[in-house]
C-alpha positions, -999 to +999 in steps of 0.1 A: -170-122-130-138-095-136-113-123-155-084-107-173-069-119-208-047-142-185-076-158-167-071-144-136-101-133-116-102-098-104-114-094-068-097-068-052-100-030-054-071-005-037-092+029-035-069+059-030-093+086-009-066+115-012-032+128-029-030+144+006-002+131+032+011+142+064+043+129+058+073+134+032+089+096+031+120+097+008+111+068-009+074+080-016+077+117-024+098+142-035+112+166-004+093+197-017+060+178-020+044+182-056+015+198-070-018+183-057-051+181-071-076+207-067-106+195-046-130+194-075-108+170-091-112+145-063-136+117-061-160+126-036-173+099-009-209+094-029-189+091-063-166+063-048-195+047-032-216+045-067-181+032-083-179+005-054-214-004-060-212-012-095-178-030-088-188-050-059-215-062-086-188-073-114-172-095-084-152-073-061-153-085-028-120-074-009-116-033-008-087-015+007-085+026+013-051+042+011-035+074-002-015+094+005-026+096+038-062+082+039-065+094+075-058+132+067-093+129+041-122+146+068-148+121+081-133+090+066-159+067+090-187+081+067-172+068+032-162+033+052-199+031+066-209+036+033-189+010+016-198-017+047-230-017+035-229-026-002-236-059-011-211-081-020-181-061+000-169-091+025-135-070+039-131-038+042-093-025+053-071+006+053-035+012+047-020+042+071+010+054+083-002+056+118+003+092+124-035+098+133-051+062+143-045+069+178-073+092+173-093+078+144-088+045+152-123+040+176-147+056+149-131+036+121-140+005+138-172+017+146-181+026+109-172-009+100-132-012+091-119-049+104-083-043+099-052-019+092-017-022+077+006+005+095+038+013+076+068+018+097+102+014+084+121+016+116+127+016+154+145+042+158+130+076+169+158+099+149+164+074+118+122+076+113+123+112+115+148+111+086+128+090+065+093+108+068+110+142+069+098+150+105+073+122+116+072+114+149+076+077+158+058+078+193+027+087+174+027+061+152+032+035+184+003+047+201-017+041+166-006+008+163-014+004+206-051+018+201-060-006+168-045-035+189-069-029+212-099-022+195-091-059+177-090-043+141-068-075+135-050-091+120-024-061+122+003-059+097+030-034+098+048-029+064+086-020+062+100-012+029+138-021+031+166-001+017+201-008+016+220+011+037+193+029+052+172+006+077+188-029+062+202-033+096+169-032+111+156-061+096+163-088+127+148-060+154+117-058+131+114-092+129+118-094+166+083-076+167+067-107+160+084-126+191+067-105+214+029-096+196+006-110+173+015-090+146+026-092+110+054-077+100+058-075+060+095-071+043+090-052+008+114-044-014+120-009-024+103-002-058+113+024-087+084+042-087+091+081-093+118+078-065+150+073-084+162+109-079+189+121-049+170+119-017+197+145+000+227+143+025+232+109+041+209+088+022+220+060-003+223+067-040+197+050-064+220+026-074+228+013-039+189+012-021+177-021-034+179-051-013+162-080-029+139-101-004+164-129-010+193-110+004+167-101+034+162-137+038+196-148+045+199-117+070+173-136+091+184-165+084+200-171+120+166-170+132+154-203+118+122-187+102+096-215+094+074-210+066+040-210+077+004-199+066-004-161+062-028-142+077-060-129+064-057-106+035-022-117+030-023-112-008+017-117-025+036-124+009+056-154+012+053-160+049+076-177+076+075-176+116+101-174+143+098-206+164+077-197+191+068-162+176+033-148+178+031-138+147+045-142+112+069-126+088+063-117+052+081-106+018+068-087-006+093-091-038+077-071-069+111-071-085+131-099-072+103-125-075+071-109-095+036-121-081+023-112-110+007-146-120-014-140-088-023-106-094-062-100-084-060-061-078-074-030-099-064+006-084-086+038-086-066+069-078-084+093-056-091+119-094-107+089-105-084+070-129-085+033-130-050+016-132-050-025-135-012-028-129+009-006-101+040-006-127+020+003-157+009+040-166-022+025-189-053+040-173-092+042-175-108+077-167-136+069-150-145+103-130-168+118-154-188+083-163-195+084-122-205+125-120-224+123-154-244+091-141-231+070-173-226+027-171-193+021-154-192-019-163-175-009-193-150+006-181-145-012-152-143-044-179-122-019-204-096-017-174-096-053-166-090-064-203-056-040-200-042-060-172-009-068-183+006-101-182+030-090-157+052-058-154+086-056-171+102-035-143+135-049-123+162-038-102+182-026-129+157+004-128+177+017-098+210+021-121+194+038-145+200+074-144+169+096-131+176+120-160+167+092-185+134+085-164+102+094-181+088+130-165+055+114-163+067+091-138+041+093-108+054+093-070+032+064-050+016+087-032+000+096-063-011+061-077-022+046-043-001+016-043 
């Protein structure tokens, strides 16, 4: 078992399989992108599989693949099949922007993928294009439909809510759960590499943050009722619209810290193990994997570094971008 210094058992591993993405979402990536890792810096599928096999022997039971956008990495079903064959891994899931999901949903499911989370921050095609800097929302809808048809359930739709950008769509997004057995989760914006100017017609950094408390107030007219969340619900607090088929979850990393129940480690695409999304403390495991060195001591070191909680608050959005550490990575580089 992996037990951190605060008594939390670590059972969940998020793996970024690539730092590349086919979208350029304003809260996740700078307009011009960033310097991507060279191919030989990225862990191979065999290297990822070796790491997960060791982690499973230490008590990791749940694995989620992220990016960047994981579906842009070629032959991803090959990795999924290998990970599903590891004894001790109870569930393998994936987070995607959905752009390539229509094409890949079937081979992913056949390889053993159990469920998907799909990022969708707006229902408006033009706003989607603006937020993603060029994306086509119709591709995402077709991806969701393909995943639904293949029963990659429960389907969760993740919406990062930004005041003055998509906060006016809270009720329309929540209404998806009236008609479909989908689980819409509203997520507070996190100040990770995204405090600079996003460009014309986007809110400034000090105007972007909307707390979960404010989201609930906007949605109060729907008569939300507390309910049990779907499988793999993680830190979300879950509600249901009376008569709805799906649920509505709220994830509040800033307003209502859920650090006390955090059971996660994160492996970046280039082989750095992080015990907290909002901490830059890392343990490099890439060379140990490639040299055939023992991995257990490195995994236990990362767990021992896990902080009791992060110290980031919404006040970060009021801090001038020029004073932010230049080493702060973007979300797509971490695989959050």
